[in-house]
KEKE-3310 file (N, C-alpha, C; in steps of 0.2 Angstrom, whole numbers, plus 5000, padded with zeros to 4 digits):
npx = (4928:4921:4908:4903:4897:4890:4897:4912:4913:4906:4913:4926:4926:4924:4937:4946:4943:4946:4959:4962:4961:4969:4981:4980:4980:4993:4998:4996:4981:4966:4953:4938:4923:4920:4909:4908:4921:4921:4912:4917:4923:4914:4915:4918:4925:4935:4937:4946:4946:4956:4965:4978:4985:4985:4995:5005:5008:5004:4993:4986:4981:4974:4968:4954:4937:4926:4909:4902:4912:4916:4930:4947:4957:4950:4941:4952:4958:4948:4945:4957:4958:4948:4954:4965:4968:4967:4973:4971:4977:4970:4967:4977:4985:4976:4981:4994:4993:4989:4999:5009:5006:5007:4996:4988:4984:4968:4962:4952:4935:4928:4912:4902:4891:4891:4892:4897:4893)
npy = (4794:4797:4807:4812:4825:4838:4849:4850:4848:4858:4870:4866:4866:4881:4884:4878:4883:4896:4895:4889:4899:4909:4903:4904:4917:4920:4914:4921:4921:4929:4928:4933:4928:4918:4908:4903:4899:4889:4880:4879:4865:4857:4863:4861:4866:4880:4897:4910:4928:4936:4942:4938:4943:4933:4924:4930:4940:4955:4965:4960:4954:4940:4932:4934:4933:4933:4937:4928:4932:4943:4954:4953:4961:4974:4975:4973:4987:4996:4995:4997:5010:5017:5014:5021:5036:5030:5027:5016:5001:4988:4995:4999:4989:4983:4994:4990:4978:4980:4988:4978:4969:4977:4986:5000:5013:5020:5038:5042:5047:5062:5065:5078:5084:5078:5077:5068:5056)
npz = (5036:5052:5059:5074:5078:5069:5070:5069:5054:5049:5053:5048:5033:5030:5033:5026:5012:5017:5017:5005:4997:5002:4999:4985:4982:4986:4975:4964:4960:4962:4972:4969:4973:4986:4988:4973:4970:4978:4971:4960:4957:4949:4936:4918:4908:4905:4901:4895:4891:4888:4880:4880:4892:4901:4899:4892:4899:4894:4885:4870:4852:4849:4840:4828:4827:4815:4807:4794:4779:4783:4784:4790:4791:4789:4800:4809:4807:4808:4823:4828:4825:4831:4845:4843:4851:4863:4880:4887:4892:4885:4871:4867:4866:4854:4845:4844:4838:4828:4821:4820:4812:4801:4794:4788:4798:4800:4802:4816:4817:4822:4828:4825:4834:4845:4863:4872:4885)
capx = (4929:4915:4909:4898:4893:4891:4902:4918:4913:4905:4920:4932:4924:4927:4943:4949:4941:4949:4966:4963:4959:4976:4986:4979:4981:5001:5001:4994:4975:4963:4946:4932:4917:4922:4906:4910:4927:4917:4907:4922:4924:4909:4918:4921:4930:4937:4938:4948:4945:4960:4970:4985:4987:4987:5000:5011:5008:5004:4986:4988:4976:4979:4963:4949:4932:4921:4905:4904:4911:4921:4938:4951:4962:4947:4940:4957:4960:4943:4946:4965:4958:4945:4958:4970:4968:4966:4978:4968:4980:4967:4966:4986:4986:4975:4984:4999:4993:4987:5004:5014:5003:5009:4990:4988:4980:4963:4963:4946:4931:4924:4905:4901:4886:4891:4895:4898:4889)
capy = (4797:4796:4814:4813:4830:4842:4857:4851:4849:4867:4875:4864:4868:4887:4885:4876:4888:4903:4893:4889:4907:4912:4901:4904:4924:4919:4913:4927:4920:4931:4925:4937:4926:4912:4903:4903:4895:4881:4877:4876:4858:4856:4865:4857:4871:4887:4902:4918:4933:4942:4944:4938:4946:4929:4920:4934:4948:4960:4964:4959:4952:4933:4929:4938:4930:4938:4935:4927:4939:4949:4955:4955:4968:4980:4975:4977:4993:4999:4995:5001:5017:5019:5015:5026:5039:5027:5026:5011:4994:4983:4999:5000:4981:4983:4998:4987:4971:4983:4991:4974:4968:4981:4989:5007:5016:5026:5042:5043:5053:5065:5066:5085:5085:5072:5079:5062:5053)
capz = (5041:5055:5063:5078:5078:5062:5071:5066:5047:5049:5054:5044:5026:5029:5034:5020:5009:5017:5015:4999:4995:5003:4996:4977:4981:4987:4968:4961:4958:4966:4970:4972:4976:4989:4986:4967:4971:4981:4966:4954:4955:4945:4930:4913:4904:4909:4895:4897:4887:4891:4874:4882:4897:4906:4895:4889:4903:4890:4880:4862:4849:4846:4836:4826:4823:4812:4805:4788:4774:4786:4783:4795:4790:4789:4806:4813:4805:4812:4829:4831:4822:4837:4850:4843:4856:4871:4884:4891:4890:4879:4868:4866:4863:4849:4841:4842:4835:4819:4818:4820:4804:4793:4793:4789:4803:4797:4807:4818:4813:4827:4827:4825:4837:4850:4868:4878:4890)
cpx = (4921:4915:4902:4893:4895:4895:4909:4918:4911:4911:4927:4931:4926:4934:4946:4947:4945:4957:4967:4964:4967:4981:4985:4981:4989:5003:4999:4986:4970:4956:4942:4925:4920:4916:4906:4915:4923:4914:4912:4924:4919:4910:4920:4927:4931:4940:4939:4949:4949:4966:4976:4989:4988:4993:5006:5012:5008:4996:4990:4981:4979:4973:4957:4943:4926:4915:4906:4905:4914:4927:4942:4954:4957:4946:4947:4958:4954:4944:4952:4963:4954:4950:4963:4972:4968:4972:4977:4974:4977:4968:4974:4986:4984:4978:4992:4999:4991:4994:5010:5010:5003:5002:4990:4982:4975:4963:4955:4942:4930:4918:4905:4896:4887:4895:4896:4892:4887)
cpy = (4796:4804:4813:4818:4834:4849:4855:4851:4855:4871:4872:4867:4876:4888:4882:4879:4895:4901:4893:4896:4911:4911:4902:4913:4924:4918:4915:4926:4923:4931:4930:4936:4917:4907:4900:4897:4889:4877:4876:4870:4855:4859:4861:4861:4877:4892:4909:4922:4938:4944:4944:4940:4940:4925:4924:4939:4953:4959:4963:4955:4945:4930:4934:4933:4934:4934:4933:4933:4944:4947:4958:4960:4974:4979:4976:4984:4998:5000:4997:5010:5020:5018:5018:5031:5037:5028:5019:5004:4989:4988:4999:4993:4980:4986:4993:4981:4975:4985:4984:4969:4972:4985:4996:5007:5022:5030:5043:5049:5055:5067:5073:5087:5083:5076:5074:5060:5058)
cpz = (5045:5059:5066:5079:5071:5064:5067:5057:5045:5049:5050:5036:5027:5029:5029:5015:5009:5017:5009:4996:4997:4999:4986:4977:4982:4978:4963:4958:4964:4965:4973:4976:4979:4986:4979:4967:4973:4975:4961:4954:4950:4938:4925:4908:4908:4901:4897:4890:4887:4886:4877:4887:4902:4905:4895:4894:4900:4887:4873:4859:4846:4841:4836:4825:4821:4808:4796:4782:4777:4785:4790:4796:4791:4797:4811:4814:4809:4819:4832:4828:4829:4844:4849:4847:4863:4874:4888:4887:4884:4873:4865:4863:4856:4843:4840:4838:4827:4817:4816:4813:4798:4791:4792:4794:4800:4804:4811:4818:4819:4826:4830:4831:4845:4856:4873:4882:4894)
residu = (MET:VAL:ILE:ALA:CYS:PRO:ASP:PRO:LEU:GLY:LEU:ALA:LEU:PRO:LEU:VAL:VAL:ALA:VAL:ALA:THR:SER:LEU:SER:ALA:GLY:ASN:GLY:VAL:LEU:ILE:ARG:ASP:ARG:ALA:ALA:PHE:GLN:ARG:ALA:HIS:ASP:LEU:ASN:ALA:VAL:VAL:PHE:ASP:ARG:THR:GLY:SER:LEU:THR:GLU:GLY:GLY:PHE:GLY:VAL:SER:ASP:LEU:ALA:LEU:MET:GLU:GLY:GLY:ASP:GLU:THR:THR:ALA:LEU:ARG:LEU:ALA:ALA:SER:ILE:GLU:SER:GLN:SER:GLN:HIS:PRO:ILE:GLY:MET:GLY:ILE:VAL:ALA:ALA:GLU:MET:ALA:ARG:GLY:ILE:ASP:LEU:SER:ALA:PRO:ALA:ILE:CYS:GLY:GLY:TRP:THR:GLY:PRO)
# end
């Protein structure tokens, strides 16, 4: 390609990004930062921390990564106990994972003098 003047290139790149952003949005991918979208060609790996919401359409627990000596059952019991009164979708996903594994839910303790943030 031969460009005699840089103006077409300066107009073409933003147009390509705008069209790509529009096509992505039409397919359910929302792009918050167009500059980051332009730099995406340099990526080697993409890691999603969405507990299954991208692949299954709902939140859940797919895996637990604990420090050495950690107990998965205890960790999930504590997390589910903390989230048991939550109506947040991630919290409900944690409680559902605990119930699916048949772990007994501990009642959350309420601190006496804490008044919140």
